[in-house]
N, C-alpha and C positions, 0 to 999 in steps of 0.2 A: 759785720762790718768792713770797712776798706781799709785801707793804707794808698794812699792815692799822693798825699802832700802833704808836709807837715804844717803845711798851715790849717788842712783841717784838725789840727788833734789839740785838745784840750790840753794844759799844761800839767792838770791832774792822770792823765792819759801819758803823757812823756814820761813822767814821776816812776808811775806803775812799771814803766817798759824797764826803767832803769834800775827798780829794786827785781825786777824778777830777774834780768840779766846779772846781775852779781852772786844770784844766786845759783842760776843754770851754770854758768861759767866753772863752778864750782864741781860740778859732773858729781853728781850726788848719784847712790844706785836708785834712788826710788823716785828720781825724776827719768832716767831710761826711756820707760814705756809710757810717758804723756803722751805722746802720739801714736800709741800702737796700733795698726791698722787705717791710718791715716795716709791719704797721697795727695802727692803735692804737685800742680804741671807747674813745669820752667819753659815757657812758651818765647825763646830768643831771638831776635831781628838781629840783633849785633853779636858781636864774640864779645865772649867773657871768660877770664881768672878765676878772681875772686868771687863775681854775685856767685855766677855757678858752683862752683866747689863749696862757699862757705854754704848757701843752701843745701845742697845733695850732704854735706858734711852734717851739718847741724839737725838736718830729720832725719840722719843715721842716727845720731845722738840720742834721740828725742823717740826713737822706734817708728818714726814712718819711711814712706817709700816715696822717692820722687820717678817724675819722669820727665826728661827733657824734650822735646823740639826744638828743631829749629827751623831757622827762617823757612829752606827749601823746601821741608814736611809740611809745614804748614801754610804757609803763603798768607798772611791773616788778610784782607781784604781784597786776593786777586783770586787765587782758589776760590775760595769759599768767604763768605762776610764775615766783618769782626762779630756779628748778632751772633750767627748761625752758630760759629766756635763756640762761641762764651757759651751758649746754649746748651750744645752737646756735652761739652766737656764739665758743665755743672753737676751733670747726669753722675761722670766717674768718678770724678775729684773732688778732695775735699779742702782746697786752695787752687788759687793759681798766683803764678809770679809772672811780668809780663818786663823784658827788657824789649825797650821800642826804639822807633826813631821820632814818629811824631807822639806829643805829650795825648793829642784824643785818641786817640788808639787804644790807649788807658781807659782812659775814662769811657768812650763808649763800653770797650770790653765790660769795664766793670757794671755800666747799666743793665747789661743783658745777662751778668750773670748771677746766678744763687747763690754762688760760693764766695768765704772774701778772694779779694784781689790786690797784690801787694805791687807797689811799681818798684822795681829792680832798676830801673833806667830809664828814663827817658829825653829827649833834645830839653823838654822846658826845667824836669826837676830829678833830685836826684836823693831821697828821703832816707834810704837806708843805711846810706852814706856817712850822711852829716847826724844819724842818731848816735852812730858806732863813735864817730869823732867827737861828738859831745860827750858822751859813756867816758872812755879815754881822759877826756880834759879830767871829767870830773875824779877820775879813780888817779890822776896825776895828781891833781891841787887842790884836792876834795873839794866842797861847795862854796869854795869864797867866789868873792866879784870877780872875774875875769876879762880881761881885754883880747878879742880876736882879729889880728889884721891875717885878710884876706889879700893876694898879692894874684894879679892876672887875669885871664879873662874872663868876665863876665856871663859865665853858663850856665849848665842845672846843676853843679856843685854850690855854686855863689849864689842860684835863687833859692836852693832851698840854705843853708849859713843865713841869708836875710830871716826865712821862717824862723828853722832856729835858735839863731840867738835871739830873735824878738819872743817866741816862748817860753826860754829857760832863763832869760835875765841878763844874759853874756854882751857883754859892748863890741861892737863890729864892728870894722874899717876897713873897705874895699875899696884901693887900689886899682882900677883901670884906666886904660887909654881908651880918650871920648870913640867913640861910633863902637865899644866894646865892653859899653860897662853893662851894668844887669837893665834891663826893661823897667821902666821909671815906674808903671804902674806895681809892678812888682817892691818896690823900693819904698811908695808912697804908704801900701798895703803893708806892708811889715814895721812899718815906723808906724803903723798907726796900731797893730798891735801890740808892740813893744812900751808904749805908753801902761799898760796893762804891769809888768813884770819890771819894768823901769830902766832896758835895757835902751843904749844909747846907739845908733847907727847912722854913719855917715861915709858918703860916696865920695870918694876925690879920685884925682888924677897923678899927684904923688909917690909913690911907694915911702920913699922918704917917709915923710911926714907920716903915711899911716902905721908907721911901724912904732913909733914914737910910743912909749913903754909898753909895747904887747905885750903879754905872756906869752902867747903861740901866734905863729909866722904860719901861714898858710898858703900854697901852693896849688897848682892842677897846672897840666897842659895847655900850650897853648893854642891846639888845634884838636879841640875833640872830634871823634869820629863822628865822621859824617862831613867834615870841614877840611879835609886832607889837602885840595885843592889850593888852598887860604894859604897852607904853608907857610910857604916860602916869604910871602908879605907880612904874614904875621910875624913871622921870625923879625922883619925888621922893625914895625909897629910896636911890638913887646919886649927890644936888645934891656929896658934902662930897668923891667921888671921882675929879672933875674934874681934868684935869692939862692946869695954867694953870703961869702962870711961879710964881706962887705957891709953889704943892706943888714945883715942880723945884726952886726954891731951898731945899727940904728937905735937899737930899741933900748938901749942904756940898761939892761938887766941879762938875765941867763934865762932869755924866752927859749918854749920849747918849737921845736921844728914839726909839721905835717904835711903829708900829701897823698891826696886820695890812691895815686896810683891807675894805670901803671905813669912812670915816670920817663921821660926823657932827658936822661941825664946830659949837663951842658947846658941845655934850653934853661928851662925854665928853673932848674935846682941846677947844684952842682955837686959831685962828688963829697966834696971836705964837710960838706953840709948835711947833706942825706946820709951818709957811713958818719958823722960827726956826733960828740955822744950829748947834744942838745934833739938827736931827733928822736921820735918817738912812731915813726910811719911805721913799724912794719908792727909798732904795738896797736895800730888803729885798724891796719890791715887786718890783725889775729880779733878783735873786737869785734867787727864786723860779725862776723860768727855768731858770737854771742849774745849780739844784739839781736840780731833778725830770729835767732831761739825762742827769743823772748816775745816777741812779735808773734812769729807763729803760734805761739799757746795763748797768746792772749786772743788773736783771731779765730784758730781751729780746736783751741785743747779744755783741757780743765782749769782750774787754779792750781799752783803750787805758791 
């Protein structure tokens, strides 16, 4: 089994991830060797802080080993075909995490791999991030119905949030400028998935309207990796989408603040909000590791 997108996961599988996460976060002695003798390859075309460290430390906690392969070392599809790399690595390792630009790279790699493949980020989806986010919300607010307001670029994190909310029954309001909204086909597909869970999903242009009654206000950078050349233009387009104390106050309640990091402080989020008492940004960063440990156990290990 692979983890390429939250879209592909059954709700029961997601709940099992969260159950295992709660246990593995306790660092019980009997869980220290679950992945003993297992090796996880990390193939990264993009630089990383949280994704690399959380997977490496998570594997260490579980008794396993990681092998980091950078863009220059592997050159997927350039020095060697994606399919050849997938087939060869399948003979050496027990699983692989890919952090790429093109989502099609992960799809092709997974189709040729005989070991589990995990999407550590692509331009289309960031499933491990959003699974960690949802676990964090559950940890802070329990299992009650919540509303999440996502403010900013309709990027890979936003796409994964659409499916994450749809699968877990969270209401989601996305506020993004015209021309920067999430793809219509993903929005429509997520809305169809939401019928089973009772989640309500809407995509707006007005951030003030989106945050009304939100339990969580979530944001991300305005220009993701690979779009740095658009940074100046995006600063102008997104200037009304900055998560500051004024926008946070529009929720009408003491809402929690989330950001997937890295943050460009003063742009999409202000210091006073990110470092304020309602911020759970660094809790969600920590939980990336614990959720990924649960994913690794479910894909590569034994029952806990």
